[in-house]
C-alpha positions as CSV (number, residue, x, y, z in Angstrom):
1,M,-3.2,3.7,8.6
2,R,-3.7,3.0,4.8
3,L,-1.9,3.3,1.5
4,I,-2.4,6.0,-0.8
5,Y,-1.0,5.2,-4.5
6,D,-0.9,6.0,-8.2
7,N,-3.2,3.7,-10.5
8,S,-2.8,4.6,-13.9
9,G,-2.9,8.3,-13.0
10,V,-5.1,8.1,-10.3
11,A,-5.1,8.2,-6.6
12,A,-5.9,4.8,-5.1
13,V,-6.3,3.8,-1.6
14,L,-5.7,0.2,0.2
15,T,-6.7,-0.4,3.4
16,P,-5.5,-3.7,5.2
17,A,-7.7,-5.7,6.7
18,P,-7.2,-5.6,10.6
19,K,-7.0,-9.6,10.8
20,F,-3.9,-9.6,8.5
21,L,-1.9,-6.6,9.8
22,A,-2.3,-8.5,13.2
23,T,-0.3,-11.4,11.9
24,L,2.6,-9.3,11.1
25,T,5.5,-8.4,13.2
26,G,7.2,-5.0,13.7
27,T,5.6,-1.2,13.7
28,D,2.7,-0.3,12.0
29,E,4.7,1.6,9.6
30,E,6.6,-1.5,8.9
31,K,3.6,-3.9,8.3
32,L,1.9,-1.3,6.0
33,I,5.5,-1.4,3.7
34,H,5.5,-5.3,4.0
35,I,1.9,-5.1,2.2
36,A,2.7,-2.6,-0.4
37,N,5.6,-4.8,-1.4
38,K,3.0,-7.8,-1.1
39,D,-0.1,-6.6,-3.0
40,L,1.4,-3.3,-5.4
41,P,3.3,-3.9,-8.3
42,T,6.8,-3.6,-7.8
43,G,8.1,0.1,-8.4
44,T,4.7,1.5,-7.2
45,K,5.0,4.9,-5.7
46,Y,3.0,5.3,-2.5
47,E,2.6,6.7,0.6
48,I,1.5,5.7,4.3
49,I,-1.7,8.1,5.3
50,G,-3.0,8.0,8.9
51,D,-6.5,7.0,9.7
52,D,-7.2,10.6,10.4
53,V,-6.9,11.6,6.7
54,D,-10.9,12.1,5.8
55,L,-11.5,10.7,2.4
56,S,-15.3,10.0,3.0
57,D,-15.8,12.7,0.3
58,R,-16.4,10.1,-3.1
59,T,-17.6,13.2,-5.2
60,F,-15.7,13.0,-8.2
61,R,-13.3,10.3,-6.7
62,D,-12.4,9.1,-10.0
63,A,-10.9,12.6,-10.5
64,W,-8.5,12.2,-7.6
65,T,-4.7,12.4,-8.6
66,Y,-1.7,11.1,-6.6
67,T,0.7,13.8,-6.0
68,A,4.0,12.7,-4.6
69,G,4.8,13.4,-1.3
70,S,8.1,14.2,1.0
71,D,7.2,10.6,2.5
72,E,6.7,9.0,-1.0
73,K,8.1,5.6,-1.0
74,T,8.6,2.5,-3.6
75,S,7.2,-1.0,-3.5
76,A,9.8,-3.5,-3.9
77,D,10.1,-7.5,-4.3
78,L,9.3,-9.6,-1.6
79,S,12.0,-11.9,-0.7
80,A,11.8,-15.5,-1.8
81,E,10.4,-16.9,1.7
82,D,7.8,-14.3,1.8
83,L,6.5,-15.4,-2.0
84,A,6.3,-18.9,-0.9
85,K,4.4,-17.9,2.5
86,Y,1.8,-16.4,0.4
87,N,1.8,-19.0,-2.3
88,M,2.8,-16.6,-4.8
89,K,5.4,-17.6,-7.7
90,E,6.7,-13.9,-8.5
91,N,5.9,-10.6,-7.5
92,K,3.5,-8.5,-9.2
């Protein structure tokens, strides 16, 4: 599973490292939500997409645009405990 999100008007893809995913608890979706909250700026709109979504065609990739879908989520602030765990002072 991966995250697709709007990066200043251009679609961007975040593929989490399997080693880091293994350190998290919960369902795959809960893990990706946690990663979105950790790695995306607060308030970023994103969707979780499956590995079966083919993103191999990189022709005109810079021209891709993000269009919100029915499963769109919004990144949120991490808890103080999570910020400390990742050695972060504030959310992005």
